[in-house]
C-alpha positions in Angstrom: 0.0 0.0 -0.1 2.8 2.4 0.9 4.3 1.8 -2.6 1.1 2.5 -4.3 1.1 5.8 -2.4 4.5 6.5 -3.6 3.6 5.9 -7.1 0.5 8.2 -7.1 2.5 10.9 -5.5 5.4 10.7 -7.8 3.0 10.6 -10.7 1.3 14.0 -9.6 4.8 15.5 -8.9 6.3 14.6 -12.2 3.1 15.4 -14.1 3.0 19.0 -12.9 6.6 19.5 -14.0 5.9 18.0 -17.5 2.6 19.8 -17.9 4.2 23.5 -17.6 7.0 22.7 -20.1 5.0 23.4 -23.2 4.5 27.0 -22.1 8.3 27.3 -21.6 8.9 26.0 -25.0 6.6 28.7 -26.7 8.5 31.3 -24.6 11.9 29.9 -25.7 10.5 30.0 -29.3 9.7 33.6 -29.2 6.0 33.3 -29.2 5.9 36.2 -26.6 8.7 38.3 -27.9 6.8 41.2 -28.9 4.4 43.1 -26.5 2.9 41.7 -23.4 3.2 39.2 -21.8 6.9 38.7 -22.2 9.0 35.6 -22.1 9.7 36.2 -18.4 5.9 36.4 -17.7 5.3 33.1 -19.3 8.1 31.5 -17.4 6.8 32.9 -14.2 3.3 31.5 -14.9 4.8 28.0 -15.7 6.6 28.1 -12.4 3.5 29.1 -10.5 1.3 26.5 -12.2 3.9 23.9 -11.5 3.8 24.8 -7.9 0.0 25.0 -7.6 0.2 28.7 -7.3 -1.7 29.9 -10.5 -5.3 29.1 -9.3 -4.9 25.5 -10.2 -4.8 23.8 -6.8 -6.3 24.4 -3.2 -2.9 23.8 -1.9 0.5 25.4 -2.8 3.0 22.7 -4.0 0.7 19.8 -3.8 3.2 17.3 -5.3 5.9 18.1 -2.8 3.2 17.5 0.1 2.2 14.2 -1.5 5.7 13.1 -2.1 6.9 14.1 1.4 4.1 12.0 3.2 4.5 9.0 0.8 8.2 8.9 1.0 8.4 9.3 4.5 6.1 6.5 5.3 7.5 4.3 2.6 11.3 4.7 4.3 10.1 3.6 7.7 12.0 0.8 9.3 11.9 -3.0 8.5 14.5 -5.7 8.2 17.4 -5.6 5.7 15.5 -7.9 3.4 12.2 -5.9 3.7 14.3 -2.6 2.9 15.9 -4.2 -0.2 12.3 -5.4 -1.3 10.9 -2.0 -0.8 13.7 -0.4 -2.8 13.0 -2.6 -5.6 9.2 -2.0 -5.5 10.1 1.8 -5.2 12.0 1.6 -8.6 9.2 -0.1 -10.2 6.8 2.4 -8.8 9.1 5.4 -10.1 9.2 3.8 -13.7 5.4 3.4 -13.6 5.1 7.0 -12.3 7.1 8.4 -15.3 5.1 6.6 -17.7 1.8 7.9 -16.3 3.3 11.4 -16.1 4.4 11.2 -19.5 1.0 9.9 -20.9 -1.0 12.5 -19.0 1.2 15.3 -20.3 1.1 14.1 -24.0 -2.7 13.6 -23.9 -3.2 17.3 -22.7 0.1 19.2 -23.8 -1.8 22.6 -23.9 -3.4 22.6 -20.5 -1.0 25.3 -19.0 -0.9 27.2 -22.1 -4.7 27.4 -22.2 -4.6 28.7 -18.7 -2.2 31.4 -19.6 -4.0 32.5 -22.7 -6.3 34.9 -20.6 -3.1 36.8 -19.9 -2.4 37.2 -23.6 -3.2 40.3 -25.5 -3.8 38.2 -28.6 -4.5 34.3 -28.7 -1.3 32.2 -29.4 -1.6 30.3 -32.6 1.7 28.6 -32.0 1.8 24.8 -32.3 2.0 23.4 -28.7 4.6 20.6 -28.4 4.8 17.8 -26.0 7.2 18.2 -23.0 10.9 18.0 -23.7 13.2 15.3 -22.3 15.1 17.9 -20.4 11.7 18.8 -18.5 11.5 15.1 -17.4 15.1 15.2 -16.3 14.8 18.4 -14.2 11.6 17.0 -12.7 13.4 13.7 -11.9 16.3 15.8 -10.3 14.0 17.8 -8.2 12.2 14.7 -7.1 15.3 13.1 -6.1 16.4 16.3 -4.2 13.1 16.5 -2.2 13.0 12.8 -1.6 16.6 12.9 -0.3 15.6 15.6 2.1 12.5 13.9 3.4 14.2 10.5 4.0 17.4 12.3 5.4 14.9 14.1 7.9 13.3 11.0 9.1 16.6 9.2 9.4 18.1 12.1 11.2 15.3 11.9 13.8 15.7 8.2 14.0 19.5 8.3 14.5 19.6 11.8 16.2 22.2 12.9 13.9 22.4 15.4 11.1 24.5 13.2 8.9 21.6 11.7 7.0 20.9 15.2 5.7 24.2 15.6 4.1 23.3 14.2 0.6 20.5 16.7 0.4 22.8 19.8 0.6 24.7 19.5 -2.7 21.5 18.4 -4.5 19.6 21.5 -3.4 22.6 23.7 -4.4 22.5 22.2 -7.7 18.8 22.7 -8.0 18.9 26.4 -7.1 21.6 26.7 -9.5 19.5 25.0 -12.4 16.2 26.8 -11.8 16.9 29.9 -9.8 13.9 31.9 -11.1 11.7 29.0 -10.0 12.9 29.2 -6.4 12.6 33.0 -6.3 9.1 32.9 -8.1 7.5 30.3 -5.7 9.0 31.8 -2.5 8.0 35.3 -3.4 4.4 34.2 -4.4 4.0 32.2 -1.2 5.4 34.8 1.1 3.6 37.7 -0.4 0.3 35.6 -0.4 0.7 34.7 3.2 1.3 38.2 4.2 -1.8 39.4 2.4 -3.9 36.8 3.9 -4.6 34.8 0.8 -6.6 31.7 2.0 -4.6 29.1 -0.1 -1.1 30.7 0.8 -2.1 30.7 4.6 -3.7 27.3 4.4 -0.5 26.0 2.8 1.6 27.4 5.8 -0.8 25.6 8.1 -0.6 22.5 6.1 3.3 22.6 6.3 3.0 22.8 10.3 0.4 20.0 10.5 2.2 17.6 8.0 5.5 18.2 9.8 3.8 17.6 13.1 2.1 14.3 11.8 5.4 12.9 10.3 7.6 13.8 13.5 4.9 12.3 15.9 4.7 9.2 13.8 8.6 8.8 14.0 8.4 9.5 17.7 5.7 6.9 18.1 7.9 4.2 16.3 10.7 5.0 18.4 8.7 4.5 21.7 7.4 1.2 20.2 11.0 0.0 19.6 12.1 1.0 22.8 9.3 -0.9 24.5 10.0 -3.9 22.3 13.7 -3.9 23.3 12.8 -3.6 26.9 10.5 -6.5 26.7 13.1 -8.6 24.9 15.6 -8.0 27.7 13.3 -9.3 30.3 
């Protein structure tokens, strides 16, 4: 069941990355070279949509929330044999998630372009392309970075050490270097929305606190159960 949840979360995460790429392709091709909006406006909208900040989600960064819960619970405990089995099943789930995300993006390549068209001074007649391979690679890199942080956080609590978080640091630095505008855009949008009292922005802030509390409490409960089991086994 945990693997199914992981598959569903990763499918959503990757699809949102792939779905936004056709708009960026139009911007790169010069579809918005003259007048308003500009290429920067198109990229900003694509970044906002990818993170659920373009009015397309009741929660900011829905893919990140879903992956956080699914990855955290998937990584919990078990024997060495069970862990090896889970890693294999997770690999299969990721391949399936890539397939589902690609299929969904190919079936509706213009979904984000259509959402952006109300911002256009004239309708774009450019041909919308399917997502590029580079979009999938960036989506997978972002997924790996976020998953590394989530698993590292859980292991840091379990082992009471910051060492498990070490792999996430260079991955995060690389991500910021690859897509600096994306980080700036979603951070600015979220912060400004929260300060202005936007319901989705404020609700998303509360969701961060609630999800963090849920996951940390879950790990503490597991630790208490483990301590009790070890105490019983010694008696």
